[in-house]
KOLKE-193557 format. One record per residue (C-alpha): residue number from 1; residue in one letter; x, y, z. Coordinates in nm, 4 decimals, decimal comma, always signed. Layout:
N
@resi=NUM; resn=A; xx=X; yy=Y; zz=Z
...
! end
This chain:
218
@resi=1; resn=M; xx=+2,5570; yy=+5,7357; zz=+10,9296
@resi=2; resn=T; xx=+2,5702; yy=+5,6974; zz=+11,2988
@resi=3; resn=W; xx=+2,6807; yy=+5,3112; zz=+11,2825
@resi=4; resn=T; xx=+2,9391; yy=+5,4031; zz=+10,9884
@resi=5; resn=V; xx=+3,0849; yy=+5,6679; zz=+11,2021
@resi=6; resn=S; xx=+3,1373; yy=+5,4532; zz=+11,4950
@resi=7; resn=S; xx=+3,2813; yy=+5,1533; zz=+11,3061
@resi=8; resn=C; xx=+3,5195; yy=+5,3875; zz=+11,1539
@resi=9; resn=F; xx=+3,6136; yy=+5,5127; zz=+11,4985
@resi=10; resn=V; xx=+3,6162; yy=+5,1332; zz=+11,6189
@resi=11; resn=T; xx=+3,8458; yy=+5,0449; zz=+11,3435
@resi=12; resn=L; xx=+4,0923; yy=+5,3140; zz=+11,3727
@resi=13; resn=A; xx=+4,1222; yy=+5,2612; zz=+11,7636
@resi=14; resn=V; xx=+4,2054; yy=+4,8940; zz=+11,6948
@resi=15; resn=L; xx=+4,4408; yy=+5,0068; zz=+11,4229
@resi=16; resn=F; xx=+4,5877; yy=+5,3042; zz=+11,6473
@resi=17; resn=L; xx=+4,6368; yy=+5,0109; zz=+11,9199
@resi=18; resn=W; xx=+4,7858; yy=+4,7546; zz=+11,6955
@resi=19; resn=R; xx=+5,0170; yy=+5,0076; zz=+11,5557
@resi=20; resn=V; xx=+5,1443; yy=+5,1042; zz=+11,9312
@resi=21; resn=E; xx=+5,1860; yy=+4,7431; zz=+12,0234
@resi=22; resn=E; xx=+5,3845; yy=+4,6867; zz=+11,6947
@resi=23; resn=I; xx=+5,5981; yy=+4,9617; zz=+11,7954
@resi=24; resn=A; xx=+5,6584; yy=+4,8863; zz=+12,1597
@resi=25; resn=E; xx=+5,7858; yy=+4,5268; zz=+12,0393
@resi=26; resn=A; xx=+5,9845; yy=+4,6455; zz=+11,7851
@resi=27; resn=C; xx=+6,3547; yy=+4,6313; zz=+11,8372
@resi=28; resn=S; xx=+6,5439; yy=+4,9870; zz=+11,8747
@resi=29; resn=C; xx=+6,8932; yy=+5,0224; zz=+11,8735
@resi=30; resn=S; xx=+7,1363; yy=+5,3134; zz=+11,8902
@resi=31; resn=P; xx=+7,4194; yy=+5,3297; zz=+11,5974
@resi=32; resn=A; xx=+7,7324; yy=+5,2255; zz=+11,7395
@resi=33; resn=H; xx=+8,1051; yy=+5,2572; zz=+11,5869
@resi=34; resn=P; xx=+8,2548; yy=+4,9110; zz=+11,5329
@resi=35; resn=Q; xx=+8,5163; yy=+5,0599; zz=+11,7757
@resi=36; resn=Q; xx=+8,2439; yy=+5,1117; zz=+12,0232
@resi=37; resn=A; xx=+8,1022; yy=+4,7578; zz=+11,9633
@resi=38; resn=F; xx=+8,4235; yy=+4,6106; zz=+12,0512
@resi=39; resn=C; xx=+8,4811; yy=+4,8198; zz=+12,3581
@resi=40; resn=N; xx=+8,1323; yy=+4,7358; zz=+12,5011
@resi=41; resn=A; xx=+8,1256; yy=+4,3975; zz=+12,4050
@resi=42; resn=D; xx=+8,2066; yy=+4,0820; zz=+12,6609
@resi=43; resn=V; xx=+8,3200; yy=+3,8869; zz=+12,3794
@resi=44; resn=V; xx=+8,4554; yy=+3,9273; zz=+12,0309
@resi=45; resn=I; xx=+8,4775; yy=+3,6309; zz=+11,7620
@resi=46; resn=R; xx=+8,5301; yy=+3,5593; zz=+11,4316
@resi=47; resn=A; xx=+8,3375; yy=+3,2616; zz=+11,3748
@resi=48; resn=K; xx=+8,1466; yy=+3,0209; zz=+11,1425
@resi=49; resn=I; xx=+7,7791; yy=+2,9213; zz=+11,1898
@resi=50; resn=V; xx=+7,7453; yy=+2,5310; zz=+11,1586
@resi=51; resn=G; xx=+7,4206; yy=+2,4781; zz=+11,3127
@resi=52; resn=K; xx=+7,0899; yy=+2,6316; zz=+11,4202
@resi=53; resn=E; xx=+6,8072; yy=+2,5324; zz=+11,6481
@resi=54; resn=E; xx=+6,5211; yy=+2,6650; zz=+11,8247
@resi=55; resn=I; xx=+6,5004; yy=+2,5740; zz=+12,1999
@resi=56; resn=D; xx=+6,2729; yy=+2,6383; zz=+12,5028
@resi=57; resn=V; xx=+6,3959; yy=+2,8680; zz=+12,7863
@resi=58; resn=G; xx=+6,0943; yy=+2,8924; zz=+13,0082
@resi=59; resn=N; xx=+5,7492; yy=+3,0585; zz=+13,0250
@resi=60; resn=N; xx=+5,6244; yy=+3,3685; zz=+13,0477
@resi=61; resn=I; xx=+5,3675; yy=+3,5367; zz=+13,3031
@resi=62; resn=Y; xx=+5,1130; yy=+3,4026; zz=+13,0912
@resi=63; resn=G; xx=+5,2219; yy=+3,0410; zz=+13,0751
@resi=64; resn=N; xx=+5,3390; yy=+3,0687; zz=+12,6830
@resi=65; resn=P; xx=+5,6783; yy=+2,9081; zz=+12,6282
@resi=66; resn=I; xx=+5,9672; yy=+3,1460; zz=+12,5645
@resi=67; resn=K; xx=+6,2058; yy=+3,0577; zz=+12,2589
@resi=68; resn=Q; xx=+6,5374; yy=+3,1223; zz=+12,1590
@resi=69; resn=I; xx=+6,7639; yy=+3,0490; zz=+11,8931
@resi=70; resn=K; xx=+7,0769; yy=+2,8667; zz=+11,9494
@resi=71; resn=Y; xx=+7,3617; yy=+2,8936; zz=+11,6936
@resi=72; resn=D; xx=+7,6121; yy=+2,6243; zz=+11,6942
@resi=73; resn=V; xx=+7,9362; yy=+2,7969; zz=+11,5905
@resi=74; resn=K; xx=+8,3099; yy=+2,7108; zz=+11,4876
@resi=75; resn=Q; xx=+8,5196; yy=+2,9834; zz=+11,6550
@resi=76; resn=I; xx=+8,8053; yy=+3,0867; zz=+11,4263
@resi=77; resn=K; xx=+8,9643; yy=+3,3602; zz=+11,6209
@resi=78; resn=M; xx=+8,8677; yy=+3,5332; zz=+11,9648
@resi=79; resn=Y; xx=+8,9628; yy=+3,9078; zz=+11,9874
@resi=80; resn=K; xx=+8,8202; yy=+3,9474; zz=+12,3131
@resi=81; resn=G; xx=+8,6585; yy=+3,7616; zz=+12,5643
@resi=82; resn=P; xx=+8,7041; yy=+3,4471; zz=+12,8193
@resi=83; resn=S; xx=+8,9513; yy=+3,1829; zz=+12,7893
@resi=84; resn=Q; xx=+8,7530; yy=+2,9025; zz=+12,6622
@resi=85; resn=D; xx=+8,6409; yy=+2,8743; zz=+12,3222
@resi=86; resn=I; xx=+8,2744; yy=+2,9770; zz=+12,2187
@resi=87; resn=D; xx=+8,0799; yy=+2,7028; zz=+12,0701
@resi=88; resn=A; xx=+7,7497; yy=+2,8361; zz=+12,0535
@resi=89; resn=I; xx=+7,5704; yy=+3,1918; zz=+12,0694
@resi=90; resn=Y; xx=+7,2032; yy=+3,2590; zz=+12,1775
@resi=91; resn=T; xx=+6,9666; yy=+3,5030; zz=+12,0401
@resi=92; resn=A; xx=+6,6010; yy=+3,6030; zz=+12,0609
@resi=93; resn=S; xx=+6,3538; yy=+3,3972; zz=+11,8276
@resi=94; resn=T; xx=+6,2332; yy=+3,7059; zz=+11,6496
@resi=95; resn=S; xx=+6,3759; yy=+4,0563; zz=+11,5182
@resi=96; resn=A; xx=+6,0919; yy=+4,2331; zz=+11,6916
@resi=97; resn=V; xx=+6,2617; yy=+4,1674; zz=+12,0408
@resi=98; resn=C; xx=+6,6291; yy=+4,1906; zz=+11,8933
@resi=99; resn=G; xx=+6,6825; yy=+3,8615; zz=+11,7694
@resi=100; resn=V; xx=+6,9574; yy=+3,8030; zz=+11,5001
@resi=101; resn=T; xx=+6,9431; yy=+3,5959; zz=+11,1783
@resi=102; resn=L; xx=+7,2382; yy=+3,4485; zz=+11,0755
@resi=103; resn=E; xx=+7,2987; yy=+3,2102; zz=+10,7496
@resi=104; resn=T; xx=+7,4645; yy=+2,8484; zz=+10,8037
@resi=105; resn=A; xx=+7,7837; yy=+2,8008; zz=+10,6757
@resi=106; resn=Q; xx=+7,8878; yy=+3,1720; zz=+10,6638
@resi=107; resn=E; xx=+8,1446; yy=+3,3501; zz=+10,8704
@resi=108; resn=Y; xx=+8,0768; yy=+3,6468; zz=+11,0959
@resi=109; resn=L; xx=+8,2601; yy=+3,8921; zz=+11,3156
@resi=110; resn=I; xx=+8,0359; yy=+3,8640; zz=+11,6195
@resi=111; resn=T; xx=+8,0051; yy=+4,1153; zz=+11,9213
@resi=112; resn=G; xx=+7,8115; yy=+4,0045; zz=+12,2075
@resi=113; resn=R; xx=+7,7515; yy=+3,9899; zz=+12,5834
@resi=114; resn=M; xx=+7,8369; yy=+3,6850; zz=+12,8265
@resi=115; resn=E; xx=+7,5785; yy=+3,6033; zz=+13,0774
@resi=116; resn=T; xx=+7,6303; yy=+3,4672; zz=+13,4359
@resi=117; resn=D; xx=+7,5311; yy=+3,1251; zz=+13,2684
@resi=118; resn=G; xx=+7,8319; yy=+3,1182; zz=+13,0960
@resi=119; resn=K; xx=+7,6632; yy=+3,1630; zz=+12,7569
@resi=120; resn=M; xx=+7,7296; yy=+3,4175; zz=+12,4825
@resi=121; resn=H; xx=+7,3875; yy=+3,6212; zz=+12,3774
@resi=122; resn=V; xx=+7,3869; yy=+3,8543; zz=+12,0930
@resi=123; resn=T; xx=+7,1281; yy=+4,0981; zz=+11,9546
@resi=124; resn=L; xx=+7,0452; yy=+4,3035; zz=+11,6787
@resi=125; resn=C; xx=+7,2195; yy=+4,6111; zz=+11,8687
@resi=126; resn=Q; xx=+7,5591; yy=+4,4779; zz=+11,8654
@resi=127; resn=F; xx=+7,7918; yy=+4,4849; zz=+11,5592
@resi=128; resn=I; xx=+7,7601; yy=+4,1402; zz=+11,3767
@resi=129; resn=E; xx=+7,8770; yy=+4,1476; zz=+11,0156
@resi=130; resn=P; xx=+7,9710; yy=+3,9028; zz=+10,7360
@resi=131; resn=W; xx=+8,3799; yy=+3,8708; zz=+10,7680
@resi=132; resn=D; xx=+8,3852; yy=+3,9318; zz=+10,3850
@resi=133; resn=T; xx=+8,1992; yy=+4,2679; zz=+10,4025
@resi=134; resn=L; xx=+8,4788; yy=+4,4073; zz=+10,6693
@resi=135; resn=S; xx=+8,7461; yy=+4,6528; zz=+10,5317
@resi=136; resn=E; xx=+9,0892; yy=+4,5545; zz=+10,6032
@resi=137; resn=T; xx=+9,1469; yy=+4,8497; zz=+10,8550
@resi=138; resn=Q; xx=+8,8520; yy=+4,6919; zz=+11,0232
@resi=139; resn=K; xx=+8,9961; yy=+4,3509; zz=+11,0437
@resi=140; resn=K; xx=+9,3571; yy=+4,4686; zz=+11,1484
@resi=141; resn=S; xx=+9,2062; yy=+4,6962; zz=+11,4249
@resi=142; resn=L; xx=+9,0320; yy=+4,4070; zz=+11,6105
@resi=143; resn=T; xx=+9,3688; yy=+4,3040; zz=+11,7275
@resi=144; resn=Q; xx=+9,5308; yy=+4,6307; zz=+11,8532
@resi=145; resn=R; xx=+9,4108; yy=+4,9334; zz=+11,7302
@resi=146; resn=Y; xx=+9,0538; yy=+4,9324; zz=+11,8814
@resi=147; resn=A; xx=+9,1481; yy=+4,8537; zz=+12,2041
@resi=148; resn=M; xx=+9,3620; yy=+5,1380; zz=+12,2343
@resi=149; resn=G; xx=+9,1032; yy=+5,3838; zz=+12,1998
@resi=150; resn=C; xx=+8,8520; yy=+5,2351; zz=+12,4675
@resi=151; resn=E; xx=+8,9131; yy=+5,5099; zz=+12,7137
@resi=152; resn=C; xx=+8,8015; yy=+5,7567; zz=+12,4460
@resi=153; resn=R; xx=+8,4482; yy=+5,8622; zz=+12,3735
@resi=154; resn=I; xx=+8,3042; yy=+5,8604; zz=+12,0034
@resi=155; resn=T; xx=+8,0316; yy=+6,0847; zz=+11,9676
@resi=156; resn=R; xx=+7,7969; yy=+6,0377; zz=+11,6728
@resi=157; resn=C; xx=+7,7122; yy=+6,3471; zz=+11,4945
@resi=158; resn=T; xx=+7,3374; yy=+6,3439; zz=+11,3846
@resi=159; resn=S; xx=+7,3012; yy=+6,7001; zz=+11,2690
@resi=160; resn=I; xx=+7,4846; yy=+7,0081; zz=+11,1927
@resi=161; resn=P; xx=+7,6467; yy=+7,1983; zz=+11,4070
@resi=162; resn=C; xx=+7,7734; yy=+6,9320; zz=+11,6205
@resi=163; resn=M; xx=+8,0913; yy=+6,9341; zz=+11,8355
@resi=164; resn=I; xx=+8,2991; yy=+6,7706; zz=+12,0822
@resi=165; resn=T; xx=+8,2963; yy=+6,8602; zz=+12,4667
@resi=166; resn=S; xx=+8,6069; yy=+6,6827; zz=+12,5750
@resi=167; resn=P; xx=+8,9711; yy=+6,6522; zz=+12,4113
@resi=168; resn=A; xx=+8,9135; yy=+6,2605; zz=+12,4909
@resi=169; resn=E; xx=+8,6224; yy=+6,2504; zz=+12,2362
@resi=170; resn=C; xx=+8,6373; yy=+6,1638; zz=+11,8309
@resi=171; resn=L; xx=+8,3537; yy=+6,3203; zz=+11,6649
@resi=172; resn=W; xx=+8,1654; yy=+6,0519; zz=+11,4435
@resi=173; resn=T; xx=+8,0245; yy=+6,2502; zz=+11,1075
@resi=174; resn=D; xx=+7,9506; yy=+5,9378; zz=+10,8761
@resi=175; resn=W; xx=+7,5939; yy=+6,0049; zz=+10,9300
@resi=176; resn=V; xx=+7,5940; yy=+6,3805; zz=+10,8482
@resi=177; resn=I; xx=+7,8512; yy=+6,3571; zz=+10,5507
@resi=178; resn=E; xx=+7,7321; yy=+6,0162; zz=+10,3952
@resi=179; resn=K; xx=+7,3812; yy=+5,9600; zz=+10,5276
@resi=180; resn=T; xx=+7,5003; yy=+5,6098; zz=+10,6616
@resi=181; resn=V; xx=+7,6858; yy=+5,4786; zz=+10,9851
@resi=182; resn=N; xx=+7,8797; yy=+5,2659; zz=+10,7690
@resi=183; resn=G; xx=+8,0769; yy=+5,5462; zz=+10,5934
@resi=184; resn=E; xx=+8,4574; yy=+5,6323; zz=+10,5977
@resi=185; resn=Q; xx=+8,5083; yy=+5,6731; zz=+10,9650
@resi=186; resn=A; xx=+8,3495; yy=+5,3341; zz=+11,0392
@resi=187; resn=K; xx=+8,5077; yy=+5,1277; zz=+10,7720
@resi=188; resn=H; xx=+8,8611; yy=+5,2944; zz=+10,7902
@resi=189; resn=F; xx=+8,8962; yy=+5,4811; zz=+11,1244
@resi=190; resn=A; xx=+8,9718; yy=+5,4576; zz=+11,4903
@resi=191; resn=C; xx=+8,9694; yy=+5,6910; zz=+11,7584
@resi=192; resn=I; xx=+9,2963; yy=+5,6471; zz=+11,9373
@resi=193; resn=K; xx=+9,4199; yy=+5,7938; zz=+12,2892
@resi=194; resn=R; xx=+9,7074; yy=+6,0120; zz=+12,2295
@resi=195; resn=S; xx=+10,0003; yy=+6,0799; zz=+12,4321
@resi=196; resn=D; xx=+9,8836; yy=+6,3652; zz=+12,5860
@resi=197; resn=D; xx=+9,5481; yy=+6,1822; zz=+12,6930
@resi=198; resn=S; xx=+9,3353; yy=+6,3729; zz=+12,4100
@resi=199; resn=C; xx=+9,1989; yy=+6,1304; zz=+12,1496
@resi=200; resn=A; xx=+9,1792; yy=+6,1718; zz=+11,7298
@resi=201; resn=W; xx=+9,0702; yy=+5,9472; zz=+11,4456
@resi=202; resn=Y; xx=+9,3883; yy=+5,7387; zz=+11,3239
@resi=203; resn=R; xx=+9,3529; yy=+5,5939; zz=+10,9564
@resi=204; resn=G; xx=+9,6641; yy=+5,3619; zz=+10,8645
@resi=205; resn=A; xx=+9,7210; yy=+4,9810; zz=+10,7552
@resi=206; resn=A; xx=+10,0035; yy=+4,9584; zz=+11,0224
@resi=207; resn=P; xx=+9,9254; yy=+4,9856; zz=+11,3909
@resi=208; resn=P; xx=+9,9575; yy=+5,3633; zz=+11,5432
@resi=209; resn=K; xx=+10,3265; yy=+5,4830; zz=+11,6587
@resi=210; resn=K; xx=+10,3549; yy=+5,4625; zz=+12,0475
@resi=211; resn=D; xx=+10,3921; yy=+5,8357; zz=+12,0390
@resi=212; resn=F; xx=+10,0908; yy=+5,8857; zz=+11,8195
@resi=213; resn=L; xx=+10,0309; yy=+6,2851; zz=+11,8385
@resi=214; resn=D; xx=+9,8497; yy=+6,3500; zz=+11,4509
@resi=215; resn=I; xx=+9,6297; yy=+6,1911; zz=+11,2480
@resi=216; resn=E; xx=+9,8299; yy=+6,0390; zz=+10,9457
@resi=217; resn=D; xx=+9,7571; yy=+5,8346; zz=+10,6307
@resi=218; resn=P; xx=+9,9784; yy=+5,5174; zz=+10,5226
! end
């Protein structure tokens, strides 16, 4: 009986340590409204994936090779970023460390960061979506509307009650209302800075009026 109990404890300890390691290596991201993703990104492009390869980028402290995935892309449009076209993006080799899996021949909206080496890097924490899945409002907001609200703060509501603490905030309630971060506000609204320096959600097919003061529908 003693041997059995000890074995159980050893087994449980091993499973526990394995689980802790798995959790530690898992990719964890805080959800962001598409407008936040746009404003926080160094680069925002619409691009088609035309190639994929695994590359070595050095060794870790144990001498094991560190790998990345390089996606060759055909840039269709740049919404935010450097003057030169982006022809490749880089990501970690596995999702455990936030690596992104993209499909060849698929068009995506891709937000990412520009590293000091001049390469565009992406992770699961950034907004990367197939172009065809975006709403018309999201597509049109990329050219003007999102940028008009980059000085605003979008506060995500995770439970009721929730509230804003500043007039320059918009309360994002998709999660509490629809149990998804890809709800109505994410798909059809942008947080816009108004003429009095406060911020409010705006929905509409046309760009906001210069002196926009109230939320309005098309």
